[in-house]
ZAMARGU-4260 file (C-alpha; in steps of 0.2 Angstrom, whole numbers, plus 5000, padded with zeros to 4 digits):
<rodrens>
0) 4972/5070/5126 | 4983/5083/5119 | 4982/5102/5122 | 4964/5104/5129 | 4962/5120/5119
5) 4973/5116/5104 | 4959/5114/5091 | 4953/5131/5096 | 4969/5140/5095 | 4976/5131/5079
10) 4962/5129/5066 | 4973/5127/5051 | 4980/5110/5045 | 4998/5111/5042 | 5009/5099/5032
15) 5028/5099/5029 | 5031/5108/5012 | 5035/5098/4997 | 5052/5101/4989 | 5050/5112/4973
20) 5045/5103/4958 | 5060/5108/4947 | 5071/5101/4961 | 5063/5085/4965 | 5060/5079/4948
25) 5079/5079/4946 | 5081/5065/4959 | 5072/5051/4967 | 5072/5056/4985 | 5056/5058/4995
30) 5046/5074/4990 | 5043/5081/5007 | 5055/5093/5016 | 5061/5089/5034 | 5046/5093/5046
35) 5046/5107/5058 | 5045/5100/5076 | 5036/5116/5082 | 5023/5113/5068 | 5021/5095/5072
40) 5018/5099/5090 | 5005/5111/5085 | 4996/5099/5074 | 4997/5085/5087 | 4990/5097/5100
45) 4974/5099/5089 | 4969/5082/5094 | 4954/5085/5105 | 4945/5077/5119 | 4931/5070/5108
50) 4924/5057/5120 | 4923/5043/5107 | 4939/5044/5095 | 4931/5038/5079 | 4949/5038/5071
55) 4951/5021/5080 | 4936/5015/5070 | 4943/5022/5054 | 4960/5013/5056 | 4960/4995/5053
60) 4974/4993/5065 | 4965/5001/5079 | 4979/5013/5082 | 4979/5023/5098 | 4980/5039/5089
65) 4974/5051/5103 | 4987/5043/5115 | 5002/5046/5104 | 4996/5063/5098 | 4996/5068/5116
70) 5013/5061/5119 | 5020/5069/5104 | 5013/5086/5109 | 5021/5083/5126 | 5038/5080/5118
75) 5038/5062/5125 | 5044/5054/5108 | 5050/5038/5116 | 5033/5034/5124 | 5025/5039/5108
80) 5033/5026/5098 | 5029/5013/5111 | 5011/5017/5110 | 5012/5017/5091 | 5021/5001/5090
85) 5008/4993/5101 | 4996/4992/5086 | 5007/4994/5071 | 5023/4985/5066 | 5027/4997/5052
90) 5022/5015/5055 | 5036/5021/5043 | 5026/5012/5029 | 5009/5017/5034 | 5014/5035/5038
95) 5021/5037/5020 | 5009/5026/5010 | 4992/5024/5018 | 4978/5036/5012 | 4973/5039/5030
100) 4955/5033/5033 | 4958/5038/5051 | 4959/5056/5046 | 4942/5055/5037 | 4935/5048/5053
105) 4943/5062/5064 | 4929/5070/5075 | 4938/5087/5072 | 4935/5085/5053 | 4916/5087/5055
110) 4919/5106/5055 | 4938/5109/5054 | 4952/5101/5043 | 4956/5085/5052 | 4971/5082/5063
115) 4987/5078/5052 | 4987/5060/5060 | 4997/5053/5046 | 5011/5066/5047 | 5012/5065/5066
120) 5014/5046/5064 | 5028/5046/5052 | 5037/5059/5062 | 5036/5048/5078 | 5044/5033/5069
125) 5057/5044/5060 | 5062/5052/5077 | 5063/5034/5085 | 5074/5027/5071 | 5085/5043/5072
130) 5087/5041/5091 | 5090/5023/5091 | 5074/5019/5100 | 5069/5005/5088 | 5078/4990/5094
135) 5076/4971/5091 | 5064/4962/5102 | 5069/4944/5101 | 5058/4931/5110 | 5063/4926/5128
140) 5061/4907/5123 | 5058/4897/5107 | 5043/4886/5105 | 5051/4873/5094 | 5037/4876/5081
145) 5041/4882/5063 | 5031/4894/5052 | 5033/4897/5033 | 5027/4914/5027 | 5025/4916/5008
150) 5026/4933/5002 | 5036/4948/5010 | 5024/4962/5008 | 5017/4971/5023 | 5005/4957/5027
155) 5019/4944/5027 | 5031/4954/5036 | 5019/4959/5050 | 5014/4941/5052 | 5032/4935/5052
160) 5037/4948/5065 | 5023/4944/5077 | 5026/4925/5076 | 5045/4927/5078 | 5042/4937/5094
165) 5030/4924/5100 | 5045/4912/5099 | 5042/4902/5083 | 5055/4899/5070 | 5049/4909/5055
170) 5055/4909/5037 | 5049/4921/5025 | 5049/4916/5006 | 5050/4928/4992 | 5051/4924/4974
175) 5059/4941/4969 | 5078/4943/4972 | 5075/4955/4987 | 5064/4955/5001 | 5049/4968/5002
180) 5036/4963/4989 | 5028/4979/4982 | 5036/4989/4995 | 5052/4985/4987 | 5048/4985/4968
185) 5031/4993/4967 | 5033/5009/4977 | 5044/5023/4969 | 5058/5030/4980 | 5050/5047/4979
190) 5036/5040/4990 | 5046/5029/5001 | 5065/5027/5000 | 5070/5009/5002 | 5081/5014/5017
195) 5066/5013/5028 | 5062/4996/5022 | 5080/4990/5025 | 5080/4997/5043 | 5065/4987/5048
200) 5072/4971/5039 | 5088/4973/5049 | 5078/4973/5065 | 5068/4958/5060 | 5083/4948/5055
205) 5091/4953/5072 | 5075/4946/5081 | 5077/4929/5072 | 5066/4930/5057 | 5074/4921/5042
210) 5072/4928/5025 | 5073/4917/5009 | 5073/4928/4993 | 5073/4920/4976 | 5062/4905/4980
215) 5046/4903/4970 | 5034/4892/4981 | 5025/4881/4969 | 5040/4880/4957 | 5056/4878/4967
220) 5047/4870/4982 | 5030/4864/4980 | 5016/4869/4992 | 5014/4851/4998 | 5033/4851/5002
225) 5032/4867/5011 | 5017/4861/5021 | 5026/4845/5026 | 5041/4854/5032 | 5033/4867/5043
230) 5020/4867/5056 | 5010/4881/5049 | 5010/4891/5033 | 5004/4909/5030 | 5000/4913/5012
235) 5003/4932/5010 | 5006/4933/4991 | 4996/4948/4988 | 4983/4952/4974 | 4996/4954/4960
240) 4986/4949/4944 | 4984/4965/4935 | 4968/4970/4926 | 4970/4970/4908 | 4961/4980/4894
245) 4957/4968/4880 | 4954/4980/4865 | 4961/4981/4848 | 4980/4985/4848 | 4983/4978/4866
250) 4998/4968/4860 | 5007/4982/4852 | 5025/4986/4858 | 5024/5000/4870 | 5008/4995/4879
255) 5013/4988/4896 | 5006/4984/4913 | 5010/4998/4926 | 5019/4986/4938 | 5031/4980/4925
260) 5036/4998/4922 | 5038/5002/4940 | 5047/4986/4945 | 5060/4989/4931 | 5062/5007/4937
265) 5065/5002/4955 | 5077/4988/4950 | 5087/5001/4940 | 5088/5013/4955 | 5094/4998/4965
270) 5109/4997/4954 | 5103/4982/4944 | 5106/4981/4925 | 5089/4980/4917 | 5090/4975/4899
275) 5077/4983/4887 | 5071/4994/4901 | 5054/5002/4898 | 5057/5020/4900 | 5047/5036/4897
280) 5062/5046/4891 | 5058/5057/4876 | 5041/5049/4875 | 5023/5054/4875 | 5016/5044/4890
285) 4998/5039/4893 | 4993/5032/4910 | 4976/5023/4911 | 4969/5023/4928 | 4967/5037/4941
290) 4973/5028/4957 | 4989/5027/4967 | 4998/5016/4955 | 4993/5028/4941 | 5001/5042/4951
295) 5016/5032/4954 | 5018/5030/4935 | 5016/5049/4932 | 5029/5053/4945 | 5041/5040/4938
300) 5038/5046/4920 | 5042/5064/4925 | 5059/5059/4932 | 5063/5049/4917 | 5061/5064/4906
305) 5044/5061/4897 | 5039/5073/4883 | 5021/5073/4890 | 5011/5064/4902 | 4992/5061/4901
310) 4982/5052/4914 | 4965/5045/4908 | 4951/5039/4920 | 4935/5031/4913 | 4924/5038/4927
315) 4919/5055/4933 | 4930/5068/4941 | 4928/5065/4960 | 4920/5079/4970 | 4932/5092/4978
320) 4923/5090/4995 | 4915/5075/5004 | 4900/5068/4994 | 4883/5068/5002 | 4882/5049/5001
325) 4899/5047/5010 | 4896/5056/5026 | 4908/5057/5041 | 4915/5046/5047 | 4916/5036/5030
330) 4932/5037/5020 | 4926/5047/5005 | 4931/5047/4987 | 4937/5065/4983 | 4948/5074/4971
335) 4966/5072/4976 | 4981/5081/4970 | 4996/5069/4974 | 5014/5075/4972 | 5015/5067/4955
340) 5000/5077/4949 | 5009/5094/4954 | 5024/5089/4943 | 5015/5091/4927 | 5004/5082/4914
345) 4986/5082/4911 | 4972/5073/4920 | 4956/5069/4909 | 4940/5060/4916 | 4926/5052/4907
350) 4939/5045/4894 | 4935/5027/4888 | 4950/5020/4878 | 4943/5012/4862 | 4959/5006/4853
355) 4978/5007/4853 | 4985/5013/4836 | 5001/5008/4828 | 5014/5017/4817 | 5023/5010/4802
360) 5035/5001/4813 | 5021/4991/4822 | 5023/5001/4838 | 5010/5010/4848 | 5009/5028/4841
365) 4992/5034/4849 | 4976/5029/4858 | 4959/5032/4852 | 4947/5037/4866 | 4929/5042/4867
370) 4919/5051/4880 | 4911/5039/4893 | 4893/5038/4895 | 4883/5028/4908 | 4870/5016/4901
375) 4860/5005/4912 | 4874/5006/4925 | 4888/5002/4913 | 4901/5014/4907 | 4903/5013/4888
380) 4911/5024/4874 | 4899/5037/4867 | 4898/5035/4848 | 4904/5050/4838 | 4915/5057/4852
385) 4931/5048/4847 | 4948/5057/4846 | 4966/5052/4846 | 4980/5056/4859 | 4998/5053/4855
390) 5006/5039/4864 | 5023/5031/4863 | 5021/5023/4879 | 5005/5017/4887 | 5004/5011/4905
395) 4989/5001/4911 | 4986/5005/4930 | 4969/4998/4931 | 4970/4989/4947 | 4972/4970/4951
400) 4960/4956/4950 | 4966/4945/4963 | 4981/4933/4968 | 4989/4920/4958 | 4980/4904/4963
405) 4984/4891/4950 | 4998/4882/4960 | 4989/4883/4976 | 4974/4875/4968 | 4984/4861/4959
410) 4995/4857/4974 | 4985/4861/4990 | 4967/4861/4982 | 4963/4877/4990 | 4947/4884/4984
415) 4944/4902/4979 | 4930/4914/4981 | 4918/4921/4968 | 4930/4936/4967 | 4945/4925/4964
420) 4953/4927/4981 | 4959/4912/4992 | 4944/4906/5002 | 4946/4907/5021 | 4936/4908/5037
425) 4934/4922/5050 | 4950/4916/5058 | 4960/4917/5042 | 4961/4898/5040 | 4959/4889/5024
430) 4952/4872/5020 | 4969/4865/5024 | 4973/4863/5042 | 4988/4874/5047 | 4987/4885/5031
435) 4982/4903/5034 | 4979/4918/5022 | 4983/4936/5026 | 4982/4952/5016 | 4976/4955/4998
440) 4978/4936/4994 | 4962/4933/5004 | 4954/4951/5005 | 4957/4957/4987 | 4966/4973/4982
445) 4966/4984/4997 | 4976/4997/5008 | 4993/4994/5016 | 4985/4997/5033 | 4973/4982/5030
450) 4988/4971/5025 | 4997/4975/5041 | 4981/4972/5051 | 4977/4956/5043 | 4995/4950/5045
455) 4994/4953/5064 | 4977/4945/5065 | 4983/4930/5056 | 4998/4928/5067 | 4987/4928/5082
460) 4977/4914/5074 | 4992/4904/5069 | 5000/4906/5087 | 4983/4899/5094 | 4983/4885/5082
465) 5001/4880/5087 | 5000/4883/5106 | 4982/4881/5110 | 4981/4899/5116 | 4990/4916/5111
470) 4996/4932/5119 | 4998/4940/5103 | 4986/4955/5100 | 4973/4954/5086 | 4966/4970/5078
475) 4947/4973/5078 | 4939/4961/5066 | 4935/4967/5049 | 4916/4965/5051 | 4917/4978/5066
480) 4925/4991/5055 | 4910/4998/5045 | 4918/5014/5040 | 4935/5008/5034 | 4940/5002/5017
</rodrens>
C-alpha cells in the first residue's frame, strides 16, 4: 500500500490542468499540461489499504494498481513500470484512452473521490519512456512456429507482442498504409499523439515482430492462403462496421460516418494529401451520438474552424452522480464533460433525428429532429415536436454493429453469433483449428482495455496450441469480471 494515512490527509482528487481552450484549439497537441510530480505523488498516496482491492475487479487486465501506486508514491518509478507492464502491454494507450472502470470500482470512491488511477498510470509509462527504461525484450530462443495476426489495433498488437516474446515468428497484417488501426486513424492527436504509438511499435520491431501494412487479407491474400502459410492465425480486425441511420435524406452530400471524417483528419495531420477532405471549416456541424467517437468529432470540428457544433443524443441526459441501479463497484453511466465539450458547442438530449433536408444544390442544409419519447421500451419521435437545426456537415457517431465477416465466411466458413461477431469458444478459438479471435471482432464494440486483455489471453491460448503448454500470463476470464464493461 502507499501512504497509510494518505486518503485521510488528501481528500481531494487532483488532475493535471487542461491547456486553456483558446490555446489548445489552435493546435492538435494533447490537451493536458505536464503533470506535477508532487501532485501525482499525493494522489498515488491516497491509495488505501482496502483489504480487497476492487480496482482489480474493475480492470479487465487485472492491473496491480495498489502495487504501482505504492511504488509511485515511494518514487520508485522503474519498479513501478515493471509492475505495470506485468499485466498491461500498452499503458500509454490505456492511460490516455480508457474510461477507467478501475476508478469506478475504487474502494475509496465509496465516500470520497476515487484515486486518480488512470493519471498515475500514464505518468508511470511517460516517465519510463523518458528515462529509457522501456527496452526491447526479444525472446531467448525461437520456437520455429509462425503466427499471423490480422489487425494492428490494441488487441492485435497485444497478441503479437506476447507471442513474439514467447519465441514465435509473428507477422502483423494491416490493410491500412500504416500500422495502428483505430489508434492510428480513429483517435485524434489531441487525445493521443501518435509519437506514443510509434515508440511502442519501435520496441516491438526491435523484439522481432514483423509488420505488413497495406495488405488486405481476404483480397490481396485469401484467408485460406494465410492459414496454409502460418501455424496459427489471430483475427483481431475489430468491430468496424458503423451503425447507419436509414432515414430520408441519408444519401445527401454532407452526411458522413464519423470514422470516415476522423480518418481523413488524421491522414491530413500525418502529412498525407487527402483529396476532397471532409472538413468542418466554416460549417454548421451536427454530430449524432453522445459517446467517445462523437466527442472526438466535436474536438476535431473545433480545431478545423467550424461555425457551430451541435451534439445530439437520442436518449436521456445521464445523471450527474452514480445512479441507484448502478451501485459501487459497477462502472456507472454518468454525465461526462470531456475536453471537447469544454471547447464549445451545444449538447442536446432526447433528440430523435427524423430527416436530413437538402438545399437547392442538393446538399444537406439542415436536419429535422423531434423530441424522443419512450413507448413500450422503444425510443420514437414525438409527434408535433419537430424542429430544424442548420447543418452543413452531419457526422454519424452511432457506434458499430460488428466486424466485417463476409470474406471470413466465404473463405474459412467461420460462423458468426446472433450479434454479428465471429463465433469462438471460451479459449478464443474458432471452428477452424489454429484460428483464434481477439478483441472487438469476437466481443463486439468495447473498451481498449478489454481489447488488450483479450489480445493477451488469446496469445496465451495460441502459445498453448502451438507448444502444448504456455508460460504466457492470461488475464482473468471475462465471466469472472461481473463489474467491468
